[in-house]
Structure formats: structure tokens, C-alpha cells
C-alpha positions as CSV (number, residue, x, y, z in Angstrom):
1,X,-65.4,-88.8,-61.2
2,X,-65.7,-92.3,-62.4
3,X,-65.8,-94.9,-59.6
4,X,-66.3,-97.9,-62.0
5,X,-63.0,-99.3,-63.4
6,X,-63.1,-100.3,-67.1
7,X,-60.6,-103.1,-67.5
8,X,-59.1,-103.8,-71.0
9,X,-59.6,-107.3,-72.4
10,X,-55.9,-108.0,-72.9
11,X,-54.3,-109.4,-69.8
12,X,-51.0,-107.7,-70.4
13,X,-52.5,-104.2,-69.9
14,X,-54.6,-104.9,-66.9
15,X,-52.0,-103.7,-64.4
16,X,-51.3,-100.5,-66.3
17,X,-55.0,-99.7,-66.5
18,X,-55.5,-100.2,-62.8
19,X,-52.7,-97.8,-61.9
20,X,-54.0,-95.1,-64.2
21,X,-57.5,-95.3,-62.9
22,X,-56.3,-95.3,-59.3
23,X,-54.1,-92.2,-59.8
24,X,-57.0,-90.5,-61.5
25,X,-59.3,-91.3,-58.6
26,X,-56.8,-89.9,-56.0
27,X,-56.4,-86.7,-57.9
28,X,-60.1,-86.2,-58.2
29,X,-60.7,-86.7,-54.5
30,X,-58.0,-84.2,-53.6
31,X,-59.4,-81.6,-55.9
32,X,-63.0,-82.0,-54.6
33,X,-61.9,-81.8,-50.9
34,X,-59.7,-78.8,-51.6
35,X,-62.5,-76.9,-53.5
36,X,-64.9,-76.8,-50.6
37,X,-66.9,-78.8,-48.0
38,X,-68.6,-82.0,-49.0
39,X,-72.1,-83.1,-48.0
40,X,-72.2,-86.1,-45.6
41,X,-75.5,-87.2,-47.3
42,X,-73.7,-87.6,-50.6
43,X,-71.1,-89.8,-48.9
44,X,-73.8,-92.0,-47.3
45,X,-75.5,-92.4,-50.7
46,X,-72.5,-94.3,-52.1
47,X,-73.0,-98.0,-52.9
48,X,-70.5,-99.1,-50.2
49,X,-72.9,-97.8,-47.4
50,X,-76.1,-99.3,-48.8
51,X,-75.6,-102.6,-47.1
52,X,-75.0,-101.1,-43.7
53,X,-77.9,-98.8,-44.0
54,X,-80.3,-101.6,-44.9
55,X,-79.1,-103.6,-41.9
56,X,-80.2,-101.0,-39.4
57,X,-83.5,-101.7,-37.5
58,X,-86.4,-100.1,-39.2
59,X,-87.6,-98.6,-35.9
60,X,-84.6,-96.3,-35.7
61,X,-85.5,-94.5,-38.9
62,X,-88.4,-92.5,-37.6
63,X,-88.0,-93.1,-33.9
64,X,-89.8,-90.5,-31.7
65,X,-87.5,-88.7,-29.2
66,X,-90.1,-86.8,-27.2
67,X,-87.7,-85.0,-24.9
68,X,-84.2,-83.5,-25.1
69,X,-82.0,-82.7,-22.1
70,X,-79.2,-80.2,-22.3
71,X,-76.5,-79.9,-19.6
72,X,-75.1,-76.4,-19.6
73,X,-71.5,-77.3,-19.2
74,X,-68.8,-77.5,-22.0
75,X,-67.6,-80.8,-23.4
76,X,-63.9,-81.7,-23.3
77,X,-61.9,-81.0,-26.5
78,X,-59.7,-84.1,-25.8
79,X,-62.3,-86.7,-26.9
80,X,-61.8,-88.6,-30.1
81,X,-64.3,-88.4,-33.0
82,X,-66.2,-91.6,-32.5
83,X,-66.1,-91.6,-28.6
84,X,-68.8,-90.4,-26.3
85,X,-68.5,-86.8,-25.1
86,X,-67.0,-86.1,-21.7
87,X,-68.0,-83.2,-19.5
88,X,-66.1,-81.9,-16.4
89,X,-68.0,-80.7,-13.4
90,X,-67.0,-79.1,-10.1
91,X,-67.9,-80.7,-6.9
92,X,-71.0,-79.1,-5.3
93,X,-71.4,-76.5,-8.1
94,X,-74.9,-76.0,-9.5
95,X,-75.3,-76.9,-13.2
96,X,-78.4,-76.3,-15.2
97,X,-80.1,-79.1,-17.2
98,X,-82.8,-77.8,-19.6
99,X,-85.8,-80.1,-20.0
100,X,-87.0,-79.5,-23.6
101,X,-90.2,-80.8,-25.2
102,X,-89.1,-82.3,-28.5
103,X,-92.4,-83.7,-29.7
104,X,-93.7,-83.1,-33.1
105,X,-97.3,-81.9,-33.7
106,X,-99.7,-84.8,-32.7
107,X,-97.1,-86.9,-31.0
108,X,-97.9,-88.4,-27.6
109,X,-101.2,-86.4,-27.2
110,X,-102.0,-88.4,-24.0
111,X,-99.5,-86.2,-22.0
112,X,-100.9,-82.9,-23.2
113,X,-101.9,-80.9,-20.2
114,X,-100.5,-83.5,-17.8
115,X,-97.4,-83.8,-15.7
116,X,-94.5,-86.2,-16.3
117,X,-92.0,-87.6,-13.8
118,X,-88.3,-87.5,-14.3
119,X,-85.8,-89.5,-12.2
120,X,-82.2,-88.2,-12.1
121,X,-79.3,-90.6,-11.3
122,X,-75.5,-90.4,-11.0
123,X,-74.2,-93.8,-11.7
124,X,-70.9,-95.4,-12.7
125,X,-69.7,-95.4,-16.3
126,X,-67.2,-98.2,-15.8
127,X,-68.9,-101.6,-16.0
128,X,-66.6,-103.1,-13.4
129,X,-67.8,-100.5,-10.9
130,X,-71.4,-101.0,-11.9
131,X,-71.2,-104.6,-10.7
132,X,-70.1,-103.4,-7.2
133,X,-72.2,-100.2,-7.2
134,X,-73.9,-101.0,-3.9
135,X,-70.7,-101.7,-2.1
136,X,-69.1,-98.5,-3.6
137,X,-72.0,-96.3,-2.5
138,X,-72.2,-97.8,0.9
139,X,-68.5,-97.2,1.4
140,X,-69.0,-93.6,0.4
141,X,-71.9,-93.3,2.8
142,X,-69.7,-94.6,5.6
143,X,-67.0,-92.1,4.8
144,X,-69.4,-89.2,4.3
145,X,-72.2,-89.6,6.9
146,X,-75.1,-87.3,6.3
147,X,-74.0,-86.3,2.8
148,X,-75.7,-87.0,-0.5
149,X,-74.2,-87.8,-3.9
150,X,-76.8,-85.9,-5.9
151,X,-78.9,-82.9,-4.9
152,X,-81.3,-80.4,-6.6
153,X,-80.6,-76.7,-6.1
154,X,-84.3,-75.9,-5.6
155,X,-84.1,-72.0,-5.4
156,X,-82.4,-71.8,-8.8
157,X,-84.6,-74.4,-10.5
158,X,-87.6,-73.4,-12.6
159,X,-90.8,-75.4,-13.3
160,X,-90.1,-78.5,-11.1
161,X,-93.0,-79.8,-8.9
162,X,-92.8,-81.9,-5.8
163,X,-89.0,-82.6,-5.8
164,X,-88.1,-85.6,-3.7
165,X,-84.9,-87.3,-2.5
166,X,-85.1,-90.8,-0.9
167,X,-82.6,-90.9,2.0
168,X,-81.7,-94.5,1.2
169,X,-80.8,-93.6,-2.4
170,X,-78.0,-91.0,-2.2
171,X,-77.5,-90.8,-5.9
172,X,-81.1,-90.3,-7.0
173,X,-83.6,-87.4,-7.1
174,X,-87.0,-87.1,-8.8
175,X,-89.6,-84.5,-9.6
176,X,-92.7,-83.8,-11.7
177,X,-92.8,-81.2,-14.5
178,X,-95.0,-79.9,-17.3
179,X,-93.6,-80.3,-20.8
180,X,-95.6,-77.4,-22.0
181,X,-93.8,-75.0,-19.6
182,X,-90.2,-73.9,-19.3
183,X,-88.4,-76.3,-17.0
184,X,-84.8,-76.1,-15.9
185,X,-83.3,-78.1,-13.0
186,X,-80.0,-77.3,-11.3
187,X,-78.2,-80.3,-10.0
188,X,-75.2,-80.6,-7.6
189,X,-72.9,-83.6,-7.6
190,X,-71.1,-83.9,-4.3
191,X,-68.8,-86.9,-4.9
192,X,-65.6,-86.6,-6.9
193,X,-64.2,-89.1,-9.3
194,X,-61.1,-90.0,-7.4
195,X,-63.1,-91.1,-4.3
196,X,-63.7,-94.4,-6.2
197,X,-60.2,-95.1,-7.4
198,X,-57.6,-97.3,-5.6
199,X,-55.1,-95.2,-3.6
200,X,-51.5,-95.9,-4.8
201,X,-49.1,-93.1,-5.3
202,X,-51.2,-89.9,-5.5
203,X,-52.6,-88.2,-8.5
204,X,-54.8,-91.2,-9.5
205,X,-57.0,-90.9,-12.5
206,X,-60.6,-90.4,-11.5
207,X,-63.4,-92.7,-12.7
208,X,-66.1,-91.3,-15.0
209,X,-69.8,-91.1,-14.0
210,X,-73.0,-91.0,-15.9
211,X,-75.9,-88.6,-15.4
212,X,-79.0,-90.4,-16.5
213,X,-82.5,-89.1,-16.8
214,X,-85.5,-91.4,-17.0
215,X,-89.0,-89.9,-17.8
216,X,-92.3,-91.6,-17.2
217,X,-96.0,-90.8,-17.7
218,X,-99.0,-91.7,-15.6
219,X,-100.8,-95.0,-16.1
220,X,-104.5,-95.6,-15.5
221,X,-104.0,-95.8,-11.7
222,X,-102.2,-92.4,-11.6
223,X,-98.8,-94.0,-11.0
224,X,-95.8,-92.8,-13.0
225,X,-94.6,-96.2,-14.3
226,X,-95.0,-95.9,-18.1
227,X,-91.6,-95.2,-19.6
228,X,-91.3,-92.4,-22.1
229,X,-87.6,-91.5,-22.7
230,X,-84.2,-92.0,-21.2
231,X,-80.9,-90.2,-21.9
232,X,-77.5,-89.9,-20.3
233,X,-74.0,-88.3,-20.7
234,X,-70.6,-89.0,-19.4
235,X,-69.1,-86.7,-16.7
236,X,-66.1,-86.5,-14.4
237,X,-66.3,-84.6,-11.1
238,X,-63.4,-82.7,-9.7
239,X,-62.8,-80.7,-6.5
240,X,-63.9,-77.0,-6.7
241,X,-62.2,-75.2,-9.6
242,X,-60.7,-78.5,-10.7
243,X,-63.0,-78.9,-13.7
244,X,-62.0,-75.5,-15.0
245,X,-58.3,-76.3,-14.7
246,X,-58.8,-79.7,-16.4
247,X,-60.7,-78.0,-19.3
248,X,-58.0,-75.5,-19.7
249,X,-55.3,-78.2,-19.7
250,X,-57.1,-80.2,-22.4
251,X,-57.5,-77.1,-24.5
252,X,-53.8,-76.2,-24.3
253,X,-52.8,-79.8,-25.2
254,X,-55.0,-79.7,-28.3
255,X,-53.5,-76.4,-29.4
256,X,-50.1,-78.0,-29.4
257,X,-51.2,-80.8,-31.7
258,X,-50.7,-80.6,-35.5
259,X,-53.7,-79.9,-37.7
260,X,-53.7,-83.5,-38.9
261,X,-53.9,-84.8,-35.3
262,X,-56.7,-82.3,-34.4
263,X,-58.9,-83.8,-37.1
264,X,-59.1,-87.0,-35.0
265,X,-60.7,-85.2,-32.0
266,X,-64.1,-83.6,-31.5
267,X,-64.5,-79.9,-31.1
268,X,-65.5,-78.6,-27.6
269,X,-69.2,-77.6,-27.4
270,X,-70.5,-75.0,-24.9
271,X,-73.3,-77.4,-23.8
272,X,-73.7,-81.2,-23.5
273,X,-76.7,-82.9,-25.1
274,X,-77.6,-86.1,-23.3
275,X,-77.9,-89.0,-25.8
276,X,-80.7,-91.6,-25.8
277,X,-80.1,-94.7,-23.8
278,X,-81.9,-97.7,-22.2
279,X,-84.0,-97.0,-19.1
280,X,-82.3,-97.7,-15.8
281,X,-82.9,-101.3,-14.8
282,X,-83.8,-100.4,-11.2
283,X,-87.6,-100.6,-10.8
284,X,-87.6,-98.1,-7.9
285,X,-90.3,-96.0,-9.7
286,X,-92.8,-98.8,-9.3
287,X,-92.7,-98.3,-5.5
288,X,-95.1,-95.4,-5.0
289,X,-94.5,-95.1,-1.3
290,X,-93.9,-91.4,-0.5
291,X,-90.3,-90.4,-0.2
292,X,-89.2,-87.4,1.8
293,X,-89.4,-84.1,-0.1
294,X,-86.9,-81.3,0.0
295,X,-87.4,-78.7,2.7
296,X,-88.0,-75.5,0.7
297,X,-89.7,-72.3,1.7
298,X,-90.1,-71.3,-1.9
299,X,-93.8,-71.7,-2.6
300,X,-93.5,-71.9,-6.4
301,X,-91.8,-75.3,-6.1
302,X,-94.5,-77.1,-4.2
303,X,-97.6,-76.8,-6.3
304,X,-99.2,-80.0,-5.2
305,X,-99.5,-82.6,-2.6
306,X,-99.0,-86.3,-2.6
307,X,-97.4,-87.3,-6.0
308,X,-97.8,-83.7,-7.4
309,X,-100.7,-84.5,-9.7
310,X,-103.4,-81.7,-9.6
311,X,-106.1,-84.3,-9.7
312,X,-104.6,-86.6,-7.1
313,X,-106.2,-86.8,-3.7
314,X,-104.2,-88.2,-0.8
315,X,-105.2,-91.8,-0.1
316,X,-106.4,-92.6,3.4
317,X,-104.2,-94.8,5.5
318,X,-104.9,-98.5,5.1
319,X,-107.0,-100.1,7.8
320,X,-105.2,-102.1,10.5
321,X,-105.6,-105.7,9.7
322,X,-104.0,-109.0,10.7
323,X,-101.8,-108.8,7.6
324,X,-100.6,-105.3,8.4
325,X,-99.9,-106.3,12.0
326,X,-97.9,-109.3,10.8
327,X,-95.8,-107.0,8.5
328,X,-94.7,-104.9,11.5
329,X,-92.9,-107.9,13.0
330,X,-91.0,-110.3,10.8
331,X,-91.9,-113.9,11.7
332,X,-90.5,-117.3,10.7
333,X,-93.8,-117.9,8.9
334,X,-93.5,-114.7,6.8
335,X,-93.7,-115.4,3.0
336,X,-91.1,-113.9,0.6
337,X,-93.8,-111.5,-0.7
338,X,-94.6,-110.3,2.9
339,X,-90.8,-110.1,3.6
340,X,-90.5,-107.7,0.6
341,X,-93.3,-105.5,2.0
342,X,-91.6,-105.6,5.4
343,X,-88.3,-104.4,3.9
344,X,-90.2,-101.5,2.1
345,X,-92.0,-100.6,5.3
346,X,-88.9,-100.5,7.4
347,X,-86.9,-98.3,4.9
348,X,-84.8,-101.1,3.4
349,X,-86.2,-100.7,-0.2
350,X,-82.6,-100.6,-1.5
351,X,-82.1,-104.3,-0.6
352,X,-85.3,-105.8,-1.9
353,X,-83.6,-107.1,-5.0
354,X,-80.9,-108.8,-2.9
355,X,-83.6,-110.5,-0.7
356,X,-86.1,-111.3,-3.5
357,X,-86.6,-115.0,-2.6
358,X,-85.9,-114.7,1.2
359,X,-88.7,-115.7,3.5
360,X,-89.0,-114.5,7.1
361,X,-87.2,-117.6,8.3
362,X,-84.3,-117.0,5.9
363,X,-83.8,-113.4,7.0
364,X,-84.0,-114.3,10.7
365,X,-81.3,-116.9,10.3
366,X,-78.8,-114.3,9.1
367,X,-76.0,-113.4,11.5
368,X,-74.8,-109.9,12.3
369,X,-71.7,-110.5,10.1
370,X,-73.8,-111.8,7.2
371,X,-76.0,-108.7,7.2
372,X,-73.1,-106.3,7.4
373,X,-71.3,-108.1,4.6
374,X,-74.4,-107.9,2.4
375,X,-75.7,-104.4,3.2
376,X,-72.6,-102.6,4.4
377,X,-71.8,-101.4,8.0
378,X,-74.4,-98.7,8.4
379,X,-77.5,-100.3,6.9
380,X,-76.3,-103.8,8.0
381,X,-76.4,-102.9,11.7
382,X,-79.8,-101.2,11.2
383,X,-81.3,-104.2,9.4
384,X,-79.9,-106.7,12.0
385,X,-81.4,-104.7,14.8
386,X,-84.7,-104.6,13.0
387,X,-84.7,-108.3,12.3
388,X,-84.0,-109.1,16.0
389,X,-86.6,-106.7,17.1
390,X,-84.3,-104.9,19.5
391,X,-86.0,-102.2,21.6
392,X,-84.4,-99.0,22.7
393,X,-84.3,-98.6,26.4
394,X,-86.3,-95.6,27.5
395,X,-84.4,-92.7,29.1
396,X,-86.6,-92.7,32.2
397,X,-89.2,-95.1,33.7
398,X,-91.6,-94.2,36.5
399,X,-94.5,-96.0,38.1
400,X,-97.9,-94.4,38.9
401,X,-101.0,-95.6,40.7
402,X,-104.3,-93.8,41.0
403,X,-105.0,-92.5,44.5
404,X,-108.6,-93.8,44.6
405,X,-107.4,-97.4,43.8
406,X,-104.6,-97.0,46.3
407,X,-107.0,-96.0,49.1
408,X,-109.4,-98.8,48.2
409,X,-106.6,-101.3,48.4
410,X,-105.5,-99.9,51.8
411,X,-109.0,-100.1,53.2
412,X,-109.4,-103.7,52.0
413,X,-106.0,-104.6,53.5
414,X,-107.0,-103.0,56.8
415,X,-110.3,-104.8,56.8
416,X,-108.7,-108.1,56.3
417,X,-106.3,-107.5,59.2
418,X,-109.2,-106.8,61.5
419,X,-110.9,-109.9,60.4
420,X,-107.8,-111.9,61.1
421,X,-106.9,-112.6,57.5
422,X,-103.1,-112.5,57.2
423,X,-103.0,-112.6,53.4
424,X,-101.5,-109.3,52.2
425,X,-102.7,-107.4,49.2
426,X,-100.7,-105.7,46.4
427,X,-101.1,-102.4,44.7
428,X,-101.3,-102.2,40.9
429,X,-99.0,-99.6,39.3
430,X,-98.7,-98.6,35.7
431,X,-95.3,-98.0,34.0
432,X,-94.7,-94.7,32.1
433,X,-91.7,-94.6,29.7
434,X,-90.3,-91.2,28.9
435,X,-87.9,-90.5,26.0
436,X,-87.9,-86.7,25.7
437,X,-88.1,-86.0,29.5
438,X,-90.5,-83.0,29.1
439,X,-93.6,-81.9,30.9
440,X,-95.5,-82.1,27.6
441,X,-94.5,-85.8,27.1
442,X,-95.5,-86.6,30.7
443,X,-98.9,-84.9,30.2
444,X,-99.5,-87.0,27.0
445,X,-98.6,-90.2,28.8
446,X,-100.8,-89.5,31.8
447,X,-103.7,-88.5,29.5
448,X,-103.3,-91.7,27.6
449,X,-103.4,-93.6,30.9
450,X,-106.7,-92.0,31.9
451,X,-108.1,-92.2,28.4
452,X,-108.6,-88.4,28.2
453,X,-107.3,-85.7,25.9
454,X,-104.0,-84.0,26.9
455,X,-105.9,-80.7,26.7
456,X,-108.0,-81.7,29.6
457,X,-105.0,-81.7,31.9
458,X,-104.4,-78.1,33.0
459,X,-101.3,-78.6,35.2
460,X,-99.2,-81.3,36.8
461,X,-97.8,-80.7,40.3
462,X,-95.5,-82.7,42.5
463,X,-96.2,-82.7,46.2
464,X,-93.2,-81.4,48.1
465,X,-92.2,-80.9,51.7
466,X,-95.0,-79.9,54.1
467,X,-97.5,-80.7,51.4
468,X,-96.8,-77.9,49.0
469,X,-97.5,-78.3,45.3
470,X,-94.6,-77.7,43.0
471,X,-95.3,-77.1,39.3
472,X,-93.7,-79.9,37.2
473,X,-91.1,-78.6,34.7
474,X,-88.8,-80.2,32.2
475,X,-85.8,-79.8,34.6
476,X,-87.7,-81.5,37.4
477,X,-88.5,-84.5,35.2
478,X,-84.9,-84.7,34.2
479,X,-84.0,-85.1,37.9
480,X,-86.5,-87.8,38.6
481,X,-85.0,-91.0,39.9
482,X,-85.1,-94.1,37.7
483,X,-88.2,-96.3,38.5
484,X,-89.6,-93.8,41.0
485,X,-93.1,-94.5,42.3
486,X,-95.9,-91.9,42.5
487,X,-99.5,-91.9,43.5
488,X,-101.7,-89.7,41.2
489,X,-104.3,-87.5,42.8
490,X,-106.8,-85.7,40.4
491,X,-108.5,-82.4,41.1
492,X,-111.4,-81.7,38.7
493,X,-112.0,-78.2,37.5
494,X,-114.8,-76.7,35.4
495,X,-115.1,-77.6,31.7
496,X,-113.9,-81.2,32.2
497,X,-110.3,-80.1,33.0
498,X,-108.1,-81.6,35.7
499,X,-105.1,-80.9,37.9
500,X,-102.8,-83.9,38.5
501,X,-100.8,-84.1,41.7
502,X,-97.9,-86.6,42.0
503,X,-97.5,-87.8,45.6
């Protein structure tokens, strides 16, 4: 087939020559397509594609894709050829994502025999919602208290180590895994796409989400901060069984289309391959403060402590210094850097980016309405109370005084009266604040008062009518009067143990 047109020299036959060559080209193309399938590599080799090919970045030609993630859920058949795939999921149903080691021989040898860390996120696909993601998620948290957007089905998962879910990040989970071993994680998405659409007339179209996976390796300090690979796919989440009905509806619609219209759409695949993307801009992985792990009795999923590295040893708690004491309470003199640490320490890591340049004085000037507007109702009230240092009133307060001190003061008072000194004396009591209203708690507080171990207190009695000794129980403490006063009498036993009597 000749693609070059040979034009006659005579001007009067130019038009006829063009028509003949154009007709011949059309007939040739039709014959070749009808004879059999053509190779896409042959098409790309045509001169018209050379300029586009040369304009691509050279890094993309042999770019290393060390990992591949496969979501075991079928793609929709109602997606056009050049659009991104769309996968329908049922709310709360467990879906497998296979974590595959896609490295060639000799690639990334530094992770051989080591663990890597993957962070899973469910985020908005719509850019408009991405700008208001925090407000959207806080609204969801307000309407669904105690629920999470993304969870890991740990009993069904294989090969994951030290799975963790931060309670302040409802749409994020993370875990460690060994690329050399089979790894499959089962995820559950609990929010549905229509929860983030404006309610108008019913039957609103749900918004699409993205499942994104970011994988990191260890740096020299044992922290998983060096980015390796990121990939994502587009999903929509329906109420239980809704994804199956939607998939069936799309399939029936495609069957009614003509063959020519079907050529404009992608076929439906049994699994969804996550495509490479940019890493998530949030730098939450830099914060290595431990986040709560999942409660699982399955021993095979907790193969390590701390951050899950077999060579990692738990770090001792930092010594108490003036700086650490200062971070416990936000002061007007607190610097922006110390304010960031204070937010992390008090479980406000989600808002550190919002308050990047805020000093202690800036934060303390915020009103209750300001904080709620910035952080949402739930976290806003919590942050406002933390900023103002509001203390929770104890459930019960009692006052106690040691009997030896009480008797000494009485004797001194009596002696002064005999000597004609009219100045009275006062007795020093100690306050004990109780929250749980249990005998165990009272034992610990009294032991702390005497600077002894709670194990050294055998029993606590209350002196009743006619001098009887009644054993203290939880029910008795719950019936104590607020701000009741007691005198503590101690009776020493053998082996440095004591009986305490409340008089």
C-alpha cells in the first residue's frame, strides 16, 4: 500500500490524480482490516506518530514499576475507550487487593529480605470535592459516629504485618509486608457514593472515589519515608448488592448497542489493575508516632512490635524535660514548631497543615466558633477544650487526714488551751479524686498518698456503728457523700503490709 502520493507535473491532472490515489488508499485499508487483526506496533511505527513519540519524556521509556496492585473486582463495561476504568463495590463487602512484586532481576536490591510499608487511602476523584475533603469527611464523621470509611478485613488477609488504623484518619489504613512472600489484603469501604452528593429529588448520581496505594521503604533511621511506588483506580460504592445490580444494568445497556457503538467502549475485565499515579501529597507517613493497631486474635498477623521491622527495638520514652513539660500545656510563648508538636501529642495531627504557622498565642486567641468552623463540630469542640485547658470534674472527692497527725494536732491544741493561748490550730487534709469509684482505685490513691505500693495495702475498712470494721466495696464507695472527710488509721501487718481504716 503506497502512502506517498505521486503528483503529475501537469496542473490540469492534479485533481484527478488525488482522487484516484485516495480511493486506492481507502480500498487497501478496508481489505487489510477485513483480512485479519493488525499489529498496534506497526501503526505506531508510521511517520505520523514519530513526532509524538519523540516528545515523550525519556524517563518513561524504561521506567521501573516495582509493584503491581490488582483489585479483584470487575470493571464496568460502560466506560469509553480512552477513559479510566471504573469499578463498582458494595458497601462493607471485603474485596481482595493482591500485592505483586513486579521487579526485574537486580532491580531495587536494597529491599531484598526487608519489609516495605503500604498506605491505603479512599479519596475523592472529583477535584471539586478534593478541595473540601476535610469538611466532607468531618461531616461524614458527624453523621456516622464511631464508623470508619476504610477498614482491613484482617482474618481474610494474608501476609500483612502490623496493620494500623489512625482514629483521626477514617479513610486511611497502613501495614508492612514482604514483597518476596504472597500478600493479599482485603479491604472494606463503608461509605457510599451518594453520601457526598447534594440531596435534591432522590436517585442522585453518586460521586466516584479513588483507592490509592503508596508504598515506601526504610531509610537509614529505620523510618518508612522513602517513596517507592504509587497506584490508584476509580471506584463507586453502592449499598449492599447495589454494585451487582449496577454492573448488570451496564452490561444490558451495552448489549442493546450496535456493534459500531460498542467499539467506542472498553470491554469489562474480571479484575482491576491499579494504574501508576503521583504519591499522595499528605506527609502523614513522616510522623512515626505509633498509631493504634487493629485488635486481632489471629497471631499470624502480628509478627512484630513497634513498626513491624524484625530488627527494630522499641525506643525508650523520652526523658521528662522542660521542653516536654512545656508541650503538655500550650502557652502564649509557644513557638509554631512547638505548637505543631503539641497538636501531634494531643491527637490533632490531621490539622497540623492548617495551623502550620500558628504560634501558641495565635491558637489561644481562637474562639469556639472559629475552631468549630475550621475543624468541624466534633474535633473543633475537642480542640477548643484542649486549648483552654478545661479539666473534667471528678465524679467523687473525699478528704483524708492521717490519724497520727490528727492526734498530734489535737494534743498541741489542748496544750495551748491549758497555757491560755486562744489561737486555734487547723488540721491538714489531703484531697483524693475518684473517677471509677472502685475499691481498687481508692487503694491506688491511698498508696500514692503514703508513697507505698498498692500491693502493701491488704484491705481497706470503714469504721461503722459501735466501732465495727466494714470492708470497703465498690458499692460503698459509690454511696460516699461528696467531699466527705475521713481520718486514716493504719494497722501494720507482717511483710510490710497494712490495713487501712477510714474513721
